[in-house]
C-alpha positions in Angstrom: 91.7 -51.9 40.0 91.9 -53.2 36.4 88.7 -55.2 37.1 86.8 -51.5 38.1 87.9 -50.2 34.9 86.6 -53.0 32.8 83.7 -53.1 34.7 83.0 -49.0 33.9 83.6 -49.9 30.4 81.2 -52.0 29.9 78.3 -50.3 32.0 79.5 -47.4 29.7 79.2 -49.4 26.6 75.6 -50.8 27.8 74.8 -47.1 28.4 75.6 -45.8 24.8 74.0 -49.0 23.5 70.7 -48.0 25.4 71.1 -44.6 24.4 71.5 -45.2 20.6 68.4 -47.7 20.8 66.4 -45.2 22.3 67.3 -42.7 19.9 66.7 -44.7 16.7 63.5 -45.9 14.8 62.7 -49.4 13.6 62.8 -49.3 9.8 59.1 -48.6 8.4 58.2 -51.9 6.5 56.4 -50.5 3.0 55.1 -53.6 2.0 51.7 -53.4 3.6 48.9 -51.7 1.3 49.8 -47.8 1.7 49.4 -45.0 -0.5 50.4 -42.5 1.9 52.4 -41.9 4.9 53.1 -39.0 7.5 56.7 -39.6 8.0 57.5 -37.1 10.6 56.7 -39.2 13.7 58.6 -42.1 12.5 61.9 -40.1 12.1 64.4 -38.8 14.1 66.3 -35.5 13.9 69.6 -33.6 14.7 70.1 -30.2 15.1 73.1 -28.6 13.3 73.5 -25.4 15.3 76.7 -24.4 13.0 74.8 -25.7 9.6 78.2 -26.8 8.3 77.7 -30.8 9.1 78.3 -32.7 6.1 76.4 -36.1 5.5 79.7 -38.4 6.6 79.6 -36.0 9.9 75.8 -36.9 10.6 76.4 -40.3 9.8 78.9 -40.2 12.6 76.6 -38.9 15.1 73.4 -41.1 14.7 73.3 -41.3 18.5 72.7 -37.9 19.0 69.7 -37.7 16.6 66.3 -38.2 18.8 62.8 -38.7 17.9 60.4 -36.4 16.4 57.4 -36.0 18.2 55.3 -34.0 16.1 53.4 -35.0 12.5 54.1 -31.1 11.5 57.4 -30.5 12.9 57.6 -26.4 13.6 61.0 -25.4 14.9 60.8 -21.7 14.1 63.1 -19.3 13.4 66.3 -20.6 15.2 68.9 -20.2 12.4 70.2 -24.0 12.8 70.1 -26.8 10.2 68.2 -30.0 10.8 68.5 -33.4 9.6 66.0 -35.7 9.8 66.1 -39.7 9.0 64.2 -42.6 8.8 64.6 -46.2 6.9 62.1 -47.5 4.4 62.3 -51.4 4.0 60.8 -53.3 1.0 60.0 -50.7 -1.4 61.8 -52.4 -4.1 58.7 -54.8 -3.6 55.9 -52.4 -4.4 54.6 -51.3 -7.8 54.6 -47.6 -8.2 56.6 -44.4 -7.9 57.4 -43.0 -4.3 57.6 -39.4 -3.7 58.9 -37.6 -0.4 57.2 -34.1 0.4 58.2 -31.4 2.6 55.0 -29.6 2.5 56.6 -26.1 3.2 57.4 -24.1 -0.1 59.1 -21.4 2.0 61.8 -23.3 3.1 65.1 -22.0 1.9 67.1 -25.1 1.4 66.1 -28.9 1.2 68.4 -31.5 0.5 67.6 -34.9 0.8 70.3 -38.0 0.5 69.3 -41.5 -0.4 71.8 -44.2 1.2 72.2 -47.7 1.4 74.4 -49.2 4.1 76.4 -45.8 4.4 76.9 -45.6 0.4 75.2 -42.7 -1.2 72.6 -43.6 -3.7 71.1 -40.3 -4.9 71.4 -36.9 -3.5 68.3 -34.1 -4.5 67.9 -30.3 -3.9 65.0 -27.8 -3.4 64.2 -24.9 -1.7 63.1 -21.3 -2.4 66.7 -19.9 -2.9 67.3 -22.4 -5.5 66.3 -22.1 -9.1 63.1 -23.6 -9.8 64.2 -25.4 -12.8 67.0 -27.4 -10.6 64.0 -29.3 -8.6 63.7 -33.0 -9.0 60.1 -32.5 -9.2 58.2 -29.7 -10.6 55.9 -28.5 -7.7 55.8 -25.8 -5.5 56.6 -28.0 -2.4 60.2 -29.6 -2.4 59.3 -32.8 -3.6 61.9 -35.9 -3.9 61.5 -39.2 -6.3 62.9 -41.8 -4.0 65.4 -43.9 -6.4 65.0 -47.2 -7.1 66.8 -49.7 -5.3 67.9 -53.5 -5.0 68.6 -53.0 -1.5 65.9 -54.3 1.2 66.5 -51.4 2.8 67.1 -47.8 2.1 67.9 -44.8 4.4 66.3 -41.3 3.8 68.3 -38.0 5.2 66.5 -34.9 5.1 68.5 -31.7 5.6 66.6 -28.2 6.1 67.5 -24.7 6.4 65.9 -21.3 6.4 66.3 -17.9 7.4 62.5 -17.7 7.9 60.3 -20.2 10.2 60.9 -23.8 9.8 57.7 -25.9 9.2 58.7 -29.4 8.2 55.7 -31.5 7.5 57.4 -34.6 5.5 55.0 -37.3 4.1 55.7 -40.3 1.7 53.4 -40.4 -1.1 52.6 -43.0 -3.9 52.6 -40.7 -7.1 49.2 -41.4 -8.5 47.7 -40.7 -4.8 49.9 -37.6 -4.4 48.6 -36.2 -7.9 45.2 -36.5 -6.8 45.4 -35.1 -3.5 47.2 -32.3 -5.0 44.4 -31.4 -7.7 42.0 -30.6 -4.5 44.5 -28.3 -3.3 45.2 -26.9 -6.3 41.1 -26.5 -6.8 41.4 -24.8 -3.5 44.0 -22.3 -4.2 42.1 -21.5 -7.5 39.2 -20.6 -5.9 40.9 -18.4 -3.1 43.3 -16.6 -5.8 40.1 -16.2 -8.1 38.2 -14.6 -5.5 40.9 -12.0 -4.6 41.5 -11.6 -8.2 37.9 -11.0 -9.4 37.2 -8.5 -6.2 40.6 -6.5 -7.1 39.4 -6.1 -11.0 35.7 -5.2 -9.9 36.6 -2.5 -7.1 39.4 -1.4 -9.8 36.5 -0.5 -12.5 34.3 1.1 -9.2 37.4 3.3 -8.7 37.4 4.6 -11.9 33.7 5.1 -12.1 33.8 6.8 -8.4 37.3 8.3 -7.8 37.7 7.3 -4.5 40.6 7.0 -2.7 39.2 4.1 -0.5 38.7 2.0 -3.2 42.5 2.6 -4.4 43.6 1.6 -1.3 41.3 -1.3 -1.3 42.5 -2.7 -4.7 46.2 -2.1 -3.2 45.8 -4.3 -0.3 44.2 -7.1 -2.0 46.7 -7.1 -4.5 49.5 -7.0 -1.8 47.4 -9.6 -0.1 47.1 -11.8 -3.2 50.8 -11.5 -4.1 52.0 -12.2 -0.6 50.0 -15.4 -0.3 51.5 -16.3 -3.8 54.7 -16.2 -2.3 54.2 -18.0 1.1 52.4 -20.8 -0.8 55.2 -21.3 -3.4 53.4 -20.3 -6.9 55.4 -17.0 -7.0 58.6 -18.9 -6.8 57.1 -21.5 -9.7 55.5 -19.1 -12.3 56.6 -15.5 -11.3 60.3 -15.8 -10.7 61.4 -19.5 -11.2 65.2 -18.9 -12.4 65.4 -15.7 -9.5 65.7 -17.6 -6.7 66.7 -14.6 -4.5 63.4 -12.7 -5.2 61.7 -15.5 -2.7 62.6 -13.7 0.6 62.4 -10.1 -0.9 59.4 -10.5 -2.6 57.8 -11.8 0.6 59.1 -8.7 2.8 57.6 -6.1 0.1 54.6 -7.6 -0.5 54.0 -7.7 3.2 55.2 -3.9 3.4 52.7 -3.2 0.7 49.9 -5.0 2.6 50.6 -3.3 5.7 50.9 0.2 4.6 47.8 -0.3 2.1 45.7 -1.6 5.0 46.4 1.3 6.8 45.5 3.6 4.4 42.7 2.0 3.4 41.1 1.8 7.0 41.7 5.6 7.3 40.0 6.5 4.2 36.9 4.3 4.6 36.3 5.7 8.3 37.4 9.0 6.9 39.7 9.1 10.2 41.3 12.6 8.9 38.0 14.2 9.8 36.5 12.1 12.6 39.4 10.8 14.3 42.4 12.7 13.4 45.0 10.9 16.3 44.1 7.3 14.9 44.7 8.3 11.7 47.9 9.6 12.2 48.6 6.4 14.1 47.7 4.8 11.1 50.0 6.9 9.0 53.0 5.9 11.2 52.4 2.4 10.9 52.5 2.5 7.1 55.6 4.4 7.1 56.8 1.9 9.5 56.5 -0.8 7.2 59.7 1.0 4.9 62.2 0.5 7.6 61.1 -3.0 8.3 61.4 -3.9 4.9 64.6 -2.2 4.6 65.9 -4.3 7.6 64.4 -7.7 5.9 66.0 -7.1 2.6 69.7 -5.6 3.5 70.1 -6.5 7.0 68.5 -9.8 8.5 65.1 -11.5 6.9 64.5 -12.7 10.4 64.5 -9.6 12.0 62.6 -8.0 9.4 59.9 -10.4 9.3 59.5 -9.9 13.2 59.2 -6.2 12.7 56.8 -6.6 10.0 54.7 -8.8 12.3 54.6 -6.2 15.2 53.8 -3.5 13.0 50.8 -5.6 12.0 50.0 -6.7 15.6 49.9 -3.0 16.6 48.1 -1.9 13.0 45.2 -4.7 14.3 44.6 -3.0 17.6 44.7 0.5 16.1 42.2 -0.7 13.6 39.8 -2.1 16.2 40.0 1.0 17.9 39.1 2.9 14.8 36.1 0.4 14.2 34.8 0.5 17.7 35.0 4.6 17.5 33.2 4.7 14.2 30.4 2.0 15.5 30.1 4.1 18.4 29.4 7.2 16.5 26.9 5.4 14.3 29.1 5.2 11.2 27.0 2.4 9.4 30.0 0.8 7.4 32.2 0.3 10.5 29.9 -2.7 11.3 31.4 -4.8 8.0 35.3 -3.1 8.9 35.0 -4.3 12.3 33.5 -7.9 11.3 36.1 -8.0 8.2 39.2 -7.5 10.9 37.8 -9.8 13.5 37.6 -12.5 10.7 41.1 -11.7 9.8 42.6 -11.6 13.4 42.5 -14.9 14.0 44.3 -16.2 11.0 47.0 -13.2 11.2 47.5 -14.3 15.1 47.9 -18.0 14.0 50.2 -17.2 11.3 52.2 -15.3 13.3 52.4 -18.0 16.3 53.0 -20.6 13.7 55.8 -18.9 12.3 57.2 -18.0 15.6 56.8 -21.9 16.8 54.6 -21.3 19.5 51.8 -23.2 18.0 52.1 -26.5 16.0 51.6 -26.4 12.4 48.6 -28.5 11.4 45.7 -28.1 8.6 43.9 -25.4 10.6 47.2 -23.0 11.7 48.4 -23.6 7.8 45.4 -22.3 6.1 43.8 -20.2 8.7 45.1 -17.1 6.8 43.8 -17.8 3.3 40.1 -18.4 4.9 40.6 -15.3 7.1 42.0 -13.3 4.2 39.1 -14.4 1.9 36.3 -13.7 4.3 37.8 -10.4 5.0 37.8 -9.4 0.9 34.5 -10.1 0.8 33.6 -8.2 3.7 35.6 -5.2 3.1 33.8 -5.3 0.2 30.4 -4.9 1.7 31.6 -2.0 3.6 32.8 -0.3 0.3 29.3 -0.7 -0.9 28.0 0.6 2.1 30.0 3.7 2.4 28.7 4.2 -1.1 25.3 3.8 0.0 25.7 6.1 2.8 27.8 8.7 0.7 24.8 8.4 -2.1 22.4 9.2 0.7 24.5 12.1 2.2 24.7 13.4 -1.4 21.0 13.2 -1.9 20.2 14.9 1.7 22.9 17.7 0.6 21.2 18.2 -2.4 17.7 18.2 -1.5 18.8 20.8 1.4 20.4 23.0 -1.4 17.3 22.9 -3.0 15.4 23.7 -0.4 17.6 26.5 0.6 17.4 27.4 -3.1 13.4 27.7 -2.6 13.6 29.7 0.6 15.9 32.3 -1.0 13.8 32.5 -4.0 10.8 32.6 -2.0 12.3 35.4 0.1 13.4 37.1 -3.0 10.0 37.2 -4.9 8.6 37.8 -1.4 10.7 40.7 -1.0 10.0 41.9 -4.8 6.4 41.8 -4.3 6.5 43.8 -0.9 8.8 46.4 -3.1 6.5 46.5 -5.6 3.7 47.0 -3.6 5.4 50.0 -1.9 6.6 51.5 -5.0 2.9 50.9 -6.9 1.2 52.6 -3.6 3.9 55.6 -4.3 3.1 56.0 -7.9 -1.1 55.8 -7.3 -1.0 57.8 -4.3 2.2 60.3 -4.3 3.0 60.8 -8.0 -0.4 60.2 -9.0 -2.2 62.4 -7.1 0.4 65.4 -7.8 0.1 64.8 -11.4 -4.0 65.1 -10.9 -3.5 68.2 -8.9 -1.1 69.4 -11.7 -3.8 68.7 -14.1 -6.7 70.3 -12.3 -4.3 73.6 -11.9 -3.6 73.6 -15.4 -7.9 73.6 -16.4 -8.1 76.2 -14.0 -5.7 78.5 -15.3 -6.8 77.9 -18.9 -10.4 78.9 -17.8 -9.1 82.1 -16.1 -7.2 83.2 -19.3 -8.6 85.5 -21.8 -6.1 84.7 -24.2 -7.1 81.7 -26.3 -3.9 80.8 -27.8 -2.4 80.5 -24.2 -5.5 78.9 -23.0 -5.1 76.2 -25.8 -1.7 75.4 -24.8 -2.5 75.1 -20.9 -5.0 72.6 -22.1 -2.7 70.6 -24.5 -0.2 70.4 -21.4 -3.3 69.4 -19.3 -3.9 66.9 -21.8 -0.2 65.2 -21.5 -0.3 65.3 -17.7 -3.7 63.2 -18.1 -1.9 60.8 -20.4 1.1 60.6 -17.8 -1.1 59.9 -14.8 -2.8 57.3 -17.1 0.4 55.5 -17.6 1.8 55.9 -13.9 -1.5 54.3 -12.9 -1.0 51.3 -15.3 2.9 51.2 -14.5 1.2 51.0 -10.6 -1.4 48.1 -11.7 1.8 46.4 -13.2 3.9 46.4 -10.3 1.0 45.3 -7.8 -2.5 44.4 -8.8 -4.4 46.1 -5.9 -7.4 44.6 -7.5 -6.1 41.6 -6.0 -6.8 42.8 -2.6 -9.8 44.7 -3.4 -11.5 42.1 -5.2 -10.3 38.9 -4.8 -8.2 36.1 -7.1 -10.8 35.3 -9.5 -12.3 38.8 -10.2 -8.7 40.1 -10.3 -7.6 37.5 -13.1 -10.5 38.1 -15.1 -9.9 41.9 -15.3 -6.3 41.5 -16.0 -7.0 38.9 -19.0 -10.0 40.7 -20.4 -8.1 44.1 -20.5 -4.9 42.2 -21.8 -6.4 40.4 -24.5 -8.6 43.3 -25.6 -5.7 45.3 -26.1 -4.1 42.6 -28.2 -7.1 41.8 -30.3 -6.9 38.1 -29.2 -10.5 36.3 -28.6 -10.0 34.8 -25.0 -12.2 32.0 -23.2 -12.1 32.1 -19.4 -13.3 29.4 -17.2 -12.8 30.7 -13.6 -14.3 28.6 -10.7 -14.1 30.2 -7.1 -11.1 28.4 -5.7 -9.6 31.6 -3.5 -10.2 29.5 -0.4 -8.9 26.2 -2.0 -5.1 28.6 -2.1 -2.9 29.5 0.8 -3.3 33.5 0.9 0.4 34.1 0.0 0.1 31.9 -2.9 -2.7 34.2 -4.4 0.1 36.5 -6.1 2.0 33.5 -7.1 -1.2 32.3 -8.9 -2.2 35.9 -10.2 1.6 36.2 -11.6 1.6 32.9 -13.0 -1.3 33.8 -15.3 -0.1 37.1 -15.9 3.2 36.0 -17.5 1.6 32.9 -19.2 -0.8 35.9 -21.0 1.9 38.0 -21.6 3.9 35.3 -23.7 1.0 34.3 -25.3 0.8 37.9 -26.4 4.3 38.4 -27.1 5.1 35.6 -28.7 2.6 32.8 -29.8 1.1 34.8 -32.8 -2.3 33.5 -31.3 -5.9 34.1 -32.6 -7.7 32.7 -29.6 -6.7 31.8 -26.2 -8.2 30.0 -23.0 -7.6 30.7 -19.2 -8.4 27.8 -16.9 -8.7 27.9 -12.6 -10.7 25.0 -11.4 -10.8 22.7 -8.7 -8.7 19.4 -9.7 -9.2 16.4 -6.8 -7.6 17.8 -3.8 -5.8 20.8 -5.9 -6.3 23.6 -8.2 -5.3 23.5 -11.7 -4.3 26.5 -13.6 -4.1 26.4 -17.7 -3.3 28.8 -19.9 -3.5 27.4 -23.7 -3.3 29.0 -27.1 -3.5 28.0 -30.9 -0.3 29.9 -31.9 2.6 28.6 -33.7 4.0 26.4 -30.6 7.2 25.2 -29.3 9.9 23.5 -31.3 9.0 19.9 -29.5 11.3 17.9 -31.4 14.5 19.7 -29.9 13.2 19.5 -26.5 10.4 22.0 -24.4 11.3 25.4 -24.7 13.8 25.3 -27.2 14.2 28.1 -30.1 11.4 29.7 -27.9 12.0 33.4 -27.7 9.9 33.4 -24.2 12.6 30.9 -22.5 13.1 33.0 -19.5 9.1 33.5 -19.2 9.0 29.7 -18.9 11.5 29.7 -16.2 9.7 32.4 -14.4 6.5 30.4 -14.9 8.4 27.2 -13.3 9.7 29.1 -10.6 6.2 30.5 -9.4 5.0 27.0 -9.3 7.8 25.8 -7.1 6.9 28.7 -4.6 3.4 27.3 -4.3 4.7 23.3 -3.9 3.1 22.6 -7.3 3.9 20.8 -10.5 4.4 22.5 -13.9 4.3 21.2 -17.1 4.3 22.3 -20.9 2.8 20.3 -23.7 0.8 21.1 -27.0 -2.6 22.7 -26.8 -5.7 20.8 -27.6 -6.5 23.5 -30.1 -3.2 23.9 -31.2 -0.2 26.0 -30.2 1.0 25.4 -26.3 -0.6 25.0 -23.3 1.1 25.6 -19.8 -0.1 24.0 -16.5 0.2 24.3 -12.8 -1.3 21.9 -10.3 -1.2 23.4 -7.0 -2.0 21.5 -4.1 -5.1 23.0 -1.9 -4.9 24.8 1.4 -5.8 21.4 3.9 -3.3 19.5 1.8 -0.6 21.9 2.1 
């Protein structure tokens, strides 16, 4: 019986030794020419579920350690603490200073113990829940200088604990090599953040210029993204709140929420979803609002749970944005191309970040920096989308303005056409009805005067007949003014010639006319407009120009007709602009309106003989 017990004891000791041997890793000989070495595959790890183990307790449990199989261990969000161990030999025989880097700036607490034969040589502390000034090395990542030791071997124990995801890439560096490598990383981040800030400032100026809420939410989205990335990469704790360590997790949640809300409102604005697709607009508003309770949970209840809620909201928002982009693309909305492409570049980076954070994919160079690359591409493409949207709005605005101009032209054309119709009717009534009545009355008075034997009464009747004749002449003149019947009876050129000669003869102004037979070159409906143009221009000369001479010209000009009325009068005040101080300013407006109705071009310039020249260039019938 005793022999059996002894055999079992020896067998158990051998098994224990085998397990211990299999869990241990031999010391790394550093006397070879090495400047950097990824330590994780050379280390063993112990999970501390209670997070309360001390170093002495860990030293007593070396048999519980097991090898690390990944170069960048991704432990996810477990709530446990983890102890990593490695033994280095020969460091004392190598020149230069050596560093241990844990390249994960968002770990809450990182403690490194250096021991020799179980005795603690040094202990150093870092992590984003500690004041930055307390770090042993001035860097955004937890970096620990290896103390000098005369011993041939030194044991390194790294304890990590964090409420968030735990990615623990541990690397051994010689300091000169580390500084050179870190310079390249700083250049990458400098370019990345410089791009985001440049786009943010540029679009902020555009916001002030165009007053478009899409630019406001885009700037907020870029700002939230930049600040979130500053926090996740450790620059926030290093430069923004170095002595307030409690802000690291809080700011991560806050900036995450700002990015979610601003992104949702930006997409709603750039797609004009409240007008185009109210259901998707409502969903994005709900998702933006959902970021608030998620942030409250993350700040005051549980950081890991708040972070998971944020990620869930982000995934749903990406799906809604994709639906909005597809809807916009299907409806022919041009900026949808850039927005879809932008979020297509963001989606892989966001998905990789979430999967890496939850521990579902390993941590490597691609998964660690995918979010920076994707957000940079997304920011550029969204800026293109905004520019395309502005071009589209300008095109729509121009089209609306042109339609307004066309509507105004149609209204003016219809109004003047109706005015001409009314004038024709009133002129006809004056000429045919009232004029004939006055003529009958005059003739009757004449006959009565001839029959009366009383000379005094007969003379009064003759005077009354003369007054009626004057009234009849005024009525006929008013009829001709309201509607030029000679335009219909004689044609455009004879009507203009008769009107011009009568007007200037009455005013005592010398007039020179050059009227070519251009009737057939103009649309029939434009004859009245051409006549009115000359009539209004002549009236302006007589009333305001104080001219002695005037010329009227209607002639063929290329494939159109040119109408020109020129005088040698006082002219316009050209130094203050065309028409400034000109009493006939309303007349110029009427001239311009007439030319617009003929689809022509109107201009006013100093005349060749002094004074003013007004011109209209009207397209020919064939060109119209």
